[in-house]
N, C-alpha and C positions, 0 to 999 in steps of 0.2 A: 259313207258320203262325206269324207273328209274335207272335200273342198268347199262344203256348206259351212262357211265360218260365221256366217251372220245368223244362224239358226241356234237358238239356246233353249235349255229347259231348266226350270228352277221351280222347285215345289212350293216357294213362296211368292211366285208370280204367276197369275191365271191358273193356279192350282196344278202347275207343272206342264201344262200344255206347251206345245212348240211355239217359240215367240220369235220375234226379230230382235236381235241385240239385246235381250234382256228387258226390253219394253213390253208394255201391256198390249202388244199387237199381235194377236196370234196368226198362225200360219191359216187355219180355217177362216178368219176373217178376211184376209186377203184373197184366198181362192172363192170365198162367197161373193166378193166384190167384182171379181172377174166373171164368175157365172152369172151374175145378175146383168152383165153387158157394161159394166165400167171398164174404162181403158186403163193402162198403166199410168198414163197422164192424168186422169181423173183421180186416181188413188193418191197420186203424189201431190196434186193440188189439195186434196181433202186433208191429208196427213203430212204436212211440210216437213216434218222431222224424220220421213221415210226417204230413201234413195232408191234409185232404179235398181241397183244390184239387190236390194232387200226384196223387192217384188220378184224379180227373177230367181232368186234363190228359194223363195216360198213355193214358187211354182215347180222349181226342180224337186224340192223336197216332197211335196204332195205328189208329184209323177212317180218318185221313187217308192214312196209309201203304198201305193196302189198296184204296184206292178204285181202281175200274177207270178206266182211260183208253184212249181209242182214239186210235191213232196212224196217221195217213195216211201211207201209203208212196208214194213216187214211182213212177209207172209207167214200165216200160222199154220 
């Protein structure tokens, strides 16, 4: 997911969880807010240091992480 340039990982920030631009805002927090029914505008109002593209990339990242993948196992 090379186009997700706003998603960062740092062991010193939030225990290495995926965050937005090195801030203490995790992808999980953003996805949780959306799941609770908050709109992108609600999140931007509550966290004025976030940008719309931050939210969109967080959702893209979360969707990518939960994609189902079939793995072929070797037959024994």
